[in-house]
C-alpha positions in Angstrom: 29.7 -2.8 3.9 27.5 -0.3 2.1 24.7 -0.8 4.7 26.4 -1.1 8.1 29.6 0.7 7.2 31.7 -1.9 9.0 34.9 -3.2 7.3 34.7 -6.3 5.3 37.3 -8.8 6.3 39.3 -10.8 3.8 37.5 -14.1 3.3 34.1 -12.8 4.5 31.2 -13.6 2.2 30.1 -10.5 0.3 27.1 -9.5 -1.9 27.7 -7.4 -4.9 24.8 -5.8 -6.6 25.4 -5.2 -10.3 22.7 -2.5 -10.5 24.5 -0.6 -7.7 27.9 -0.8 -9.2 30.8 -3.1 -8.3 32.3 -0.5 -6.0 29.6 -1.4 -3.4 29.3 -4.6 -1.3 27.3 -5.8 1.6 27.4 -8.4 4.3 24.8 -11.0 3.3 22.7 -10.1 6.3 22.9 -6.4 5.4 21.6 -6.8 1.9 18.0 -5.8 2.9 15.2 -3.6 1.7 15.6 -0.1 3.0 11.9 0.1 3.8 11.0 -3.3 5.4 14.4 -4.8 6.0 13.4 -8.0 4.1 16.5 -10.0 3.3 17.2 -9.7 -0.4 19.9 -12.3 -0.8 18.6 -14.8 -3.5 15.6 -12.4 -4.1 14.9 -10.0 -6.9 16.0 -6.6 -5.7 15.7 -3.0 -7.0 18.2 -0.2 -6.8 16.9 3.4 -6.7 18.5 6.6 -5.5 21.2 4.7 -3.6 18.8 2.4 -1.8 17.9 -1.3 -2.1 14.2 -2.2 -2.3 12.2 -5.4 -2.3 9.7 -5.7 -5.2 6.7 -4.4 -3.2 8.4 -1.3 -1.8 10.1 -0.4 -5.1 6.7 -0.5 -6.8 5.2 1.7 -4.0 7.9 4.2 -4.7 6.8 4.4 -8.4 2.9 4.2 -8.2 0.4 4.7 -5.4 -1.3 1.7 -3.8 -5.1 1.4 -3.3 -6.2 1.2 0.3 -9.2 -0.8 -0.7 -7.6 -3.6 -2.7 -3.9 -3.2 -1.9 -3.1 -3.2 -5.7 -1.0 -0.6 -7.5 -3.0 2.1 -9.1 -1.9 2.5 -12.8 -4.8 4.8 -13.8 -4.1 8.5 -13.8 -7.6 8.9 -12.2 -7.8 8.0 -8.6 -8.9 9.6 -5.4 -7.0 10.7 -2.3 -9.4 10.4 0.7 -8.9 9.8 4.4 -5.2 10.2 3.9 -5.0 7.2 1.5 -5.1 6.6 -2.3 -8.0 4.7 -3.8 -9.1 3.3 -7.1 -12.2 5.4 -7.9 -14.4 2.3 -7.7 -13.0 1.2 -4.3 -13.7 4.4 -2.3 -17.3 3.4 -1.4 -20.0 4.0 1.2 -19.5 1.7 4.1 -23.3 1.1 4.3 -24.5 0.8 0.6 -21.2 0.5 -1.4 -22.0 3.4 -3.7 -18.9 5.1 -5.0 -17.9 8.2 -3.0 -15.1 9.6 -5.3 -15.9 13.2 -6.0 -19.0 13.5 -3.8 -19.6 14.7 -0.3 -19.5 12.1 2.4 -19.4 11.9 6.2 -17.5 9.5 8.4 -19.1 7.3 11.0 -16.7 5.4 13.3 -13.9 6.2 10.9 -15.9 4.7 7.9 -17.0 6.8 5.0 -20.8 7.0 4.5 -22.8 8.7 1.7 -25.2 11.5 2.7 -28.3 9.5 2.1 -27.1 6.5 4.2 -26.0 8.9 6.9 -29.5 10.4 7.1 -31.2 7.0 6.9 -28.9 5.1 9.3 -27.0 7.4 11.5 -28.6 10.8 11.9 -30.4 11.6 15.1 -34.2 11.9 14.6 
């Protein structure tokens, strides 16, 4: 088995993945996504760099995912903030929803806040 490296016994059910080449086979329970271990038998699978992926994790390996909406980011313009990727319009002030991409902001309780909301709502007087 390509996954668990145990020998396949004659008569055991086996999964062959055409995209991986017919020299590889898996026990049905071992045919899983390398990221989340989702069982891929009877599912659409992806093969990349010697690994099996479910659809979600294959896409994550190709494009960044927005932390705000959980959708893939296809635009070449996006922001990396707070250790995550965001569509430009989804990285917003927690208080007023103004877009924060490319501007200075502060964090309050791990939430991004624009400077004016910080002064108005959170700064000590």
